[in-house]
Each structure stands twice: as C-alpha cells, then as structure tokens.
C-alpha positions as CSV (number, residue, x, y, z in Angstrom):
1,X,12.5,-25.8,-13.8
2,X,13.8,-22.6,-15.3
3,X,12.1,-21.2,-18.4
4,X,13.9,-18.9,-20.8
5,X,12.3,-16.7,-23.4
6,X,12.0,-18.6,-26.6
7,X,14.2,-17.7,-29.5
8,X,13.2,-18.0,-33.1
9,X,15.7,-19.9,-35.1
10,X,18.2,-17.4,-36.6
11,X,19.2,-17.6,-40.3
12,X,22.7,-16.7,-41.3
13,X,23.0,-12.9,-41.6
14,X,22.6,-11.8,-45.2
15,X,21.4,-15.3,-46.3
16,X,18.7,-14.9,-49.0
17,X,15.3,-16.4,-48.4
18,X,15.1,-18.6,-51.5
19,X,11.3,-18.6,-52.0
20,X,11.3,-14.8,-52.0
21,X,13.9,-14.6,-54.7
22,X,11.3,-15.7,-57.2
23,X,9.4,-12.4,-56.7
24,X,12.0,-10.0,-58.1
25,X,13.0,-12.3,-61.0
26,X,9.3,-12.9,-61.9
27,X,8.8,-9.1,-61.7
28,X,11.7,-8.5,-64.1
29,X,10.4,-11.1,-66.5
30,X,6.9,-9.8,-66.5
31,X,7.8,-6.2,-67.0
32,X,10.3,-7.0,-69.8
33,X,7.8,-9.1,-71.7
34,X,4.9,-6.6,-71.3
35,X,7.2,-3.6,-72.2
36,X,8.4,-5.3,-75.4
37,X,4.8,-6.0,-76.5
38,X,3.4,-2.6,-75.4
39,X,2.6,0.2,-77.8
40,X,5.4,2.6,-78.7
41,X,4.1,5.3,-76.4
42,X,3.9,3.0,-73.4
43,X,7.1,2.5,-71.3
44,X,7.1,0.1,-68.3
45,X,10.8,0.1,-67.8
46,X,10.6,2.3,-64.6
47,X,8.8,-0.5,-62.8
48,X,12.1,-2.6,-63.0
49,X,13.5,-0.5,-60.1
50,X,11.1,-2.5,-57.8
51,X,13.1,-5.7,-58.3
52,X,16.3,-4.6,-56.5
53,X,14.3,-2.6,-54.0
54,X,12.3,-5.6,-53.0
55,X,15.4,-7.8,-52.9
56,X,17.2,-5.4,-50.5
57,X,14.4,-5.9,-47.9
58,X,15.3,-9.6,-47.4
59,X,18.7,-10.4,-49.1
60,X,22.3,-9.3,-48.7
61,X,24.2,-6.8,-50.9
62,X,25.5,-9.4,-53.3
63,X,22.1,-10.8,-54.2
64,X,20.7,-7.3,-54.3
65,X,23.4,-6.1,-56.7
66,X,22.9,-9.2,-58.9
67,X,19.2,-8.6,-59.2
68,X,19.9,-4.9,-60.0
69,X,22.3,-6.0,-62.7
70,X,19.7,-8.4,-64.2
71,X,17.2,-5.6,-64.2
72,X,19.6,-3.3,-66.0
73,X,20.3,-6.0,-68.5
74,X,16.6,-6.4,-69.1
75,X,16.2,-2.7,-69.6
76,X,19.0,-2.7,-72.1
77,X,17.3,-5.6,-74.0
78,X,14.0,-3.8,-74.1
79,X,15.7,-0.7,-75.5
80,X,17.5,-2.7,-78.2
81,X,14.3,-4.5,-79.2
82,X,12.0,-1.4,-79.2
83,X,14.4,1.2,-80.5
84,X,18.2,1.4,-79.7
85,X,20.2,1.3,-76.5
86,X,21.2,4.9,-77.1
87,X,17.6,6.2,-77.4
88,X,17.4,9.2,-75.0
89,X,14.3,7.9,-73.1
90,X,15.8,4.5,-72.6
91,X,19.2,5.9,-71.8
92,X,17.8,7.9,-68.9
93,X,15.8,4.9,-67.7
94,X,19.0,2.8,-67.7
95,X,21.0,5.4,-65.8
96,X,18.2,5.8,-63.2
97,X,18.0,2.1,-62.8
98,X,21.8,1.8,-62.3
99,X,21.8,4.5,-59.7
100,X,18.9,3.1,-57.8
101,X,20.4,-0.4,-57.9
102,X,23.6,1.0,-56.4
103,X,21.6,2.8,-53.7
104,X,19.6,-0.2,-52.6
105,X,22.7,-2.4,-52.6
106,X,24.4,0.0,-50.2
107,X,21.2,-0.1,-48.1
108,X,21.3,-3.9,-48.1
109,X,25.0,-3.8,-46.9
110,X,24.1,-1.4,-44.0
111,X,21.2,-3.6,-43.0
112,X,23.5,-6.7,-43.0
113,X,26.0,-4.9,-40.8
114,X,23.1,-3.9,-38.4
115,X,21.9,-7.5,-38.3
116,X,25.4,-8.7,-37.4
117,X,25.6,-6.2,-34.6
118,X,22.2,-7.4,-33.3
119,X,23.3,-11.0,-33.4
120,X,26.4,-10.2,-31.4
121,X,24.4,-8.2,-28.8
122,X,22.0,-11.1,-28.5
123,X,24.9,-13.5,-27.9
124,X,26.2,-11.2,-25.2
125,X,22.7,-10.9,-23.6
126,X,22.4,-14.7,-23.5
127,X,25.7,-15.0,-21.8
128,X,24.9,-12.3,-19.3
129,X,21.6,-14.0,-18.6
130,X,23.3,-17.3,-17.8
131,X,25.7,-15.5,-15.4
132,X,23.2,-13.2,-13.7
133,X,20.0,-15.2,-13.7
134,X,21.3,-18.7,-13.0
135,X,18.7,-21.4,-13.6
136,X,16.9,-22.5,-10.4
137,X,17.2,-26.2,-9.4
138,X,13.9,-28.2,-9.7
139,X,14.3,-29.5,-6.1
140,X,15.7,-27.8,-3.1
141,X,15.1,-29.8,0.1
142,X,11.4,-30.3,0.5
143,X,10.6,-27.7,-2.1
144,X,9.9,-28.0,-5.8
145,X,10.6,-24.8,-7.8
146,X,10.0,-23.3,-11.2
147,X,10.8,-19.8,-12.6
148,X,10.3,-17.8,-15.7
149,X,11.6,-14.5,-17.1
150,X,9.7,-12.6,-19.8
151,X,11.6,-9.6,-21.4
152,X,9.5,-6.7,-22.6
153,X,11.8,-6.0,-25.5
154,X,12.0,-8.6,-28.3
155,X,15.8,-8.4,-28.6
156,X,16.4,-8.2,-24.8
157,X,17.1,-11.3,-22.7
158,X,17.5,-9.8,-19.3
159,X,16.7,-6.5,-17.6
160,X,16.3,-5.4,-14.0
161,X,14.1,-8.2,-12.7
162,X,15.9,-10.8,-10.6
163,X,15.4,-14.0,-8.6
164,X,17.7,-16.5,-6.9
165,X,17.5,-19.3,-4.4
166,X,20.1,-21.0,-2.2
167,X,20.3,-23.7,0.4
168,X,21.3,-23.1,4.0
169,X,21.9,-25.5,6.9
170,X,18.3,-25.4,7.9
171,X,16.3,-24.6,4.8
172,X,16.1,-22.6,1.6
173,X,16.3,-18.8,1.1
174,X,14.9,-17.0,-2.0
175,X,14.8,-13.5,-3.3
176,X,12.8,-11.9,-6.1
177,X,13.3,-8.3,-6.9
178,X,13.0,-5.5,-9.4
179,X,15.6,-2.8,-10.1
180,X,14.4,0.6,-10.9
181,X,15.2,1.6,-14.5
182,X,16.1,-0.3,-17.6
183,X,19.1,-1.1,-19.8
184,X,22.6,-2.1,-18.9
185,X,22.6,0.0,-15.7
186,X,19.6,-2.0,-14.4
187,X,21.4,-5.3,-15.4
188,X,24.4,-4.2,-13.4
189,X,22.3,-3.3,-10.4
190,X,20.5,-6.7,-10.6
191,X,23.9,-8.5,-10.8
192,X,25.0,-6.5,-7.7
193,X,22.0,-7.6,-5.6
194,X,22.2,-11.2,-6.8
195,X,25.9,-11.4,-6.1
196,X,25.4,-10.1,-2.6
197,X,22.5,-12.5,-1.9
198,X,24.5,-15.5,-3.2
199,X,27.5,-14.5,-1.1
200,X,25.7,-14.0,2.2
201,X,22.4,-16.1,2.1
202,X,24.0,-19.2,3.4
203,X,26.3,-17.4,5.9
204,X,24.0,-14.9,7.7
205,X,22.3,-16.6,10.7
206,X,19.0,-14.7,10.4
207,X,16.9,-13.0,7.7
208,X,17.2,-9.4,9.0
209,X,21.0,-9.6,9.0
210,X,20.9,-10.9,5.4
211,X,18.6,-8.1,4.2
212,X,20.8,-5.5,6.0
213,X,23.8,-6.9,4.1
214,X,21.9,-6.5,0.8
215,X,21.0,-3.0,1.7
216,X,24.6,-2.1,2.4
217,X,25.6,-3.6,-0.9
218,X,23.0,-1.6,-2.8
219,X,23.7,1.6,-0.9
220,X,27.5,1.4,-1.2
221,X,29.0,4.1,-3.5
222,X,30.2,2.2,-6.6
223,X,33.0,4.8,-7.2
224,X,34.5,4.2,-3.7
225,X,34.1,7.8,-2.7
226,X,32.3,9.4,0.2
227,X,30.4,11.8,-1.9
228,X,26.7,11.2,-2.0
229,X,25.1,10.5,-5.4
230,X,23.6,13.4,-7.3
231,X,20.1,11.9,-7.1
232,X,20.0,9.2,-4.3
233,X,16.4,8.4,-5.0
234,X,17.1,7.3,-8.5
235,X,18.8,3.9,-7.6
236,X,16.8,1.4,-5.6
237,X,15.5,-2.2,-5.8
238,X,12.3,-3.6,-4.5
239,X,12.7,-7.1,-3.1
240,X,11.0,-9.9,-1.3
241,X,13.4,-12.1,0.7
242,X,12.1,-15.5,2.1
243,X,13.4,-18.0,4.5
244,X,11.7,-21.5,4.3
245,X,12.8,-23.9,7.0
246,X,12.9,-27.6,6.1
247,X,11.2,-28.8,9.3
248,X,8.9,-26.0,10.1
249,X,5.6,-25.5,8.3
250,X,6.3,-21.7,7.9
251,X,7.8,-19.2,5.6
252,X,9.5,-16.0,7.0
253,X,9.3,-13.0,4.8
254,X,10.8,-9.5,4.6
255,X,9.3,-7.2,2.0
256,X,11.3,-4.3,0.8
257,X,8.6,-2.4,-1.1
258,X,7.8,-5.4,-3.3
259,X,4.4,-6.8,-4.3
260,X,3.2,-9.4,-1.8
261,X,3.7,-13.1,-2.7
262,X,0.6,-15.2,-3.2
263,X,0.0,-18.3,-1.2
264,X,-2.0,-20.8,-3.3
265,X,-4.0,-23.1,-1.0
266,X,-7.0,-25.2,-2.0
267,X,-8.3,-22.9,-4.8
268,X,-7.5,-19.7,-2.9
269,X,-4.8,-17.1,-3.6
270,X,-3.9,-15.4,-0.3
271,X,-1.6,-12.3,-0.5
272,X,1.2,-12.5,2.1
273,X,1.0,-8.9,3.3
274,X,3.5,-8.0,5.9
275,X,2.5,-5.6,8.7
276,X,5.7,-3.6,8.6
277,X,7.2,-3.5,5.1
278,X,10.7,-2.0,4.7
279,X,11.5,0.6,2.1
280,X,13.2,-0.6,-1.1
281,X,16.8,-1.6,-1.0
282,X,18.9,1.6,-1.4
283,X,16.4,3.8,0.4
284,X,16.4,2.5,3.9
285,X,19.2,4.9,4.9
286,X,16.7,7.7,4.5
287,X,14.0,6.1,6.6
288,X,14.3,5.1,10.2
289,X,13.1,1.5,10.0
290,X,14.3,-2.0,10.6
291,X,13.9,-5.3,8.8
292,X,11.3,-7.3,10.7
293,X,10.4,-10.7,9.3
294,X,6.9,-12.0,9.4
295,X,6.0,-15.7,9.5
296,X,3.2,-17.3,7.5
297,X,1.9,-20.8,7.4
298,X,3.3,-22.9,4.5
299,X,2.1,-26.5,4.6
300,X,2.7,-29.5,2.3
301,X,0.7,-29.0,-0.9
302,X,0.8,-25.2,-0.6
303,X,2.4,-23.2,-3.3
304,X,3.9,-19.7,-3.1
305,X,4.0,-17.5,-6.2
306,X,6.7,-14.7,-6.3
307,X,6.5,-12.2,-9.1
308,X,7.6,-8.7,-10.2
309,X,5.3,-5.7,-11.0
310,X,5.6,-6.3,-14.7
311,X,3.1,-9.1,-14.2
312,X,0.4,-7.2,-12.3
313,X,0.9,-4.0,-14.3
314,X,0.3,-5.7,-17.6
315,X,-2.7,-4.1,-19.3
316,X,-5.2,-5.4,-21.8
317,X,-6.5,-3.4,-24.8
318,X,-9.1,-1.8,-22.5
319,X,-6.4,-0.7,-20.0
320,X,-7.4,-3.3,-17.3
321,X,-4.5,-4.7,-15.2
322,X,-3.8,-8.4,-15.3
323,X,-5.8,-10.0,-12.4
324,X,-3.0,-12.3,-11.2
325,X,-4.7,-13.5,-7.9
326,X,-7.9,-14.5,-9.7
327,X,-6.0,-16.3,-12.5
328,X,-3.7,-18.1,-10.2
329,X,-6.5,-19.2,-7.9
330,X,-8.6,-20.5,-10.8
331,X,-5.8,-22.7,-12.1
332,X,-6.8,-26.3,-11.5
333,X,-3.5,-28.0,-12.4
334,X,-0.7,-29.4,-10.4
335,X,3.0,-28.4,-9.9
336,X,4.9,-25.1,-10.1
337,X,6.2,-25.8,-13.7
338,X,2.7,-26.2,-15.1
339,X,1.4,-23.2,-13.1
340,X,4.0,-20.9,-14.7
341,X,3.4,-22.2,-18.2
342,X,-0.3,-21.5,-17.7
343,X,0.2,-18.0,-16.3
344,X,2.8,-17.1,-19.0
345,X,0.3,-18.0,-21.8
346,X,-2.5,-16.3,-20.0
347,X,-0.4,-13.1,-19.4
348,X,0.7,-12.8,-23.0
349,X,-2.9,-13.4,-24.2
350,X,-4.0,-10.6,-21.9
351,X,-1.4,-8.2,-23.3
352,X,-2.2,-6.5,-26.7
353,X,-0.2,-8.3,-29.4
354,X,1.4,-10.6,-26.8
355,X,3.9,-7.8,-25.9
356,X,4.5,-6.7,-22.3
357,X,5.1,-3.1,-21.3
358,X,7.7,-4.1,-18.7
359,X,9.9,-7.1,-17.9
360,X,8.2,-9.8,-15.8
361,X,9.5,-12.6,-13.7
362,X,7.8,-15.3,-11.6
363,X,8.9,-18.0,-9.3
364,X,6.6,-20.8,-8.0
365,X,7.6,-22.8,-4.9
366,X,5.7,-25.9,-3.8
367,X,6.2,-27.6,-0.4
368,X,6.2,-31.3,-0.9
369,X,6.9,-32.7,2.6
370,X,7.6,-31.7,6.1
371,X,11.3,-32.5,5.9
372,X,14.2,-32.6,3.6
C-alpha cells in the first residue's frame, strides 16, 4: 500500500469562517455601547479599528470591507449621540477608522491572492507526485509491499526522495534514493532517476548493468553539450537498488552511497551492509569503481525496510537521532503496511512539533512464499 501525506480539508479561498465573524461584530457592539455611556472625557472609538483588523486575518476583502463600514457607521452614531458628527475629535477618529479599514481590506485582498497561488501550487505538486512517485502495488509476485513519503515542508508534496518497483521475468526490482538538494531541481533529478529505472529495470539482464545505466542517465549533460558542469560535485543521488528473485531465497543489493536497508527477522533488525559500496549516482565517473552486487538471505516471513536519510537523521528536542533499527526491531506487529504506519507515528512523535527537518521515505517489503 502507498501512503500519501494527509491533507487537511481546504475551505474555499476567501470564505469567511462564520463562527469567527461574531467576534468583530460583538466588539463593535460592545465598544459602541460603552462609548455612548462613558463620561464625556472618555473616548473608546479608537478601539473600533480592531474589528476590521481582526476580520482581515480570516476573511476575504468583501467581508473585511463590510465590517470596516459597520465600524465607521458605529463611530458616526457615537459622534451623533455624544456631540455631533462634525466634532473635531470624532471627525479625526472617523477619518482614521476609514483609512485603516481601507488598508486592512487591501491586506485581505493580497492574502486572498496568495492563498489562491498556494492552492494552485498544491494542485501542481499533487499532480507531480502522482506522475513521479507512482503508488506501489500491494503485491508483486511473492512479495507484499508498502511505502510512505513524508514531506518536511507543510505545503510540499514531493521533494528529492524517490522509490519505485517493477516486475521482471524472474523477480522484482526496487530502488530507493535521495537526490542532493531541494526544490524543483531535486524533483526534476528524482524524475530523471525514476524514469531511467522504469525504462531499463525490466530490460537489463543483470543488476550491475542496470545501475550503470542509471549512472549514465544521471551523469549525462542535460543541455546536450560536452562542456562539464561548473560544479560536478553538486548533483548526485544516493540509491539502493535491489533484485529479489521469485524462486531464490535471496536479495541482491547494490548500494550507491545510500543508508543500508534493514532486514527484519524474528525480532532483530540486521543492517544489509555491502562490502564494496559504490559512490552515489553522478559521482562514479570520478572514482574508479564498479557495481558489485552482494547477496543476502531473504526468507519467507522476513521483511526488508528501505529508507532515506531523512528518517535516521530526524532529531528529538535533545538532538538525538531517531533510532530506526531499535524501533523497527521492537515492533511486534505483522505486515509492511502496519509497520510503516507504526514507524511514521513514532518518527513524528520523536521530532519536535511533529515536523521533520528533511523529507523522508520508507518502503517495506515482506516475502510471503518461495514462489510467485
């Protein structure tokens, strides 16, 4: 199962929150009554500016302007009752209230425009997420899978973390990775890696050839020129690429500078540390190395947890990193979907205010049987 970050229900942009509208109107009524009954040397009219100012914080420009007009009318009524509307003191109060009401109405209009832009950006981000991070299937051959993506920014839906899975003639191949950097550039690089993986994962006969293809895709000059980039060390992607045969109780792994997957077996979390890790994708051209896969036992009932460094680098209020191996090993439940739900809740509880410092992604894979 594929988990997406939850979205709070969005109200229509500029739509007033009706229970809150009672506040400015109650304020206008209270100030008006008290000002009328107050001694001649006491003037509470200036407090009326709070009504349109408060309204601008949650309502649109029309409602803000309307509340401002009501406040001005109340100030005029107070002036007529207490002296005259042309009294110098009340005249300046009325002029100041009109100017402030206009100002906060303009502010409400600008806020409404900004909210509309955020809504449009959120829609684009959701569409990009569906295209780039396609939901993983619950079952792939003898495997059961689940995945989750947690964005560090509240308005963001996707960043540089990536994962994908595809079927081959003999098993299942998966990738989890983390693009250096943030923003749209990281999203573009993630899409490049995922596109190359999906295009070649079911075609390349062996894992080293597949990873070499991914490296060539990342290292290729996007401008189509032969000139080297200004800073070649700025663009790279850490990745773990796995090949899980249907009829062999093994998993073959190539790690390109990525945190080691965890093998969960009978209450233990075993890091799958490869002896000869490769550099991150995009940097292997500067290091004389190959892509050597390493095999690990993966038996029915075992579970493999893939993750990005946003998980293990999450800190609590005291600065301690999230202890993923210990928390994963202590989990007594069953199934990859329940495991990720547990780890997500625990990870957010570990982070101050439930906010992560970096995007985080996890994929859980459980082997059910020895064959497809």
